[in-house]
C-alpha positions, 0 to 999 in steps of 0.5 A: 462726241461734245461733253460740254466740259473744259477737259473735253479735247476739242482738236479734232483732225483727219489721219491720212497714214492711218486713214480715220477720223482722230483727236489729239488729247493736251495735257490735262484734257481726255476723250470717251468715245463709241466711235471707230476714231484713233486717240492721239497724245504725246507724253513725257512725264506724265501719263495717259490711262486708256481704258475701255468696256471691250464688249460694247467698244467704248474707249477713253484716254486721258492725259494728266500731269501730277498725281494729285493737287495742292491740297487735294481738295478744292478747285485746285483739284478739280482739274484734269491736269491732276491724276486723280481727277483725270481719273475719276472724270474718264472712267464716269464719262465711259460710263454716262456713254453706256460702258459696264464698270465691271467690265473696264480694263486699262492700258497705261504709259507714259511716266518717262524721265525725259529732264532732270529738272523734274527726275528731281521731284519724281514726277514721273515716277509718282505719275506712274505708281499713281496710275498703277495704285488707282486703278487697283483700287478701283479694280479696273485691271492693266492689261497692258503698260509701257512706263517709266524709261528716258524717252518721251512717247507718242500714243495712238490708241484705236477707240473701237478695236482697244489697240494701242500703238507707241512710238518713242520719241527721240530725245532732241525733242525733250525740251518741246515735250516738256514745254507743251506739258507745262504750257498746255499749248505749243505743238510738236513734231517729234521724229520717231526713235525706235520701234512701234510698240503694239498693245492690242 
């Protein structure tokens, strides 16, 4: 689905393992759909919110880097890299596609303290606290979460069913993930590290 907005994910592919159409979400992007497809992202200190209307089968995911923009106003904040704008974008697009505001539910992931440089600024902790507080304020229940820790995560959202699968990734890839979050451009190939968790 195309929204004509610069923050919409554009990296579509076919996932041969799951045998399903998929889209990869990079930092500062989101995707909303009513189709049977997979939405995928890789998170270090960033956070992703997976929000859906369970009855209508409309789902979406975002991926943001910081809770608020500089000064929390103006053009600097009007970017999906910032949580406040990313959450607003995601919810608005879900509603535009037909989701019901009162039926929305969320699953949230990420906020890992993967590098000392970011840990010193509490970026990951701030992201995690922000997304939970935002959803509480908006009266959107959080039905599953996997936040914090020290390992990056790869998140798979099955849009039609709302099921989410999370893989923790090897620490040796942390520098690569941090570079992606910082530059918005590097591709990552991460090795699994530990069990897969399912959030049905």
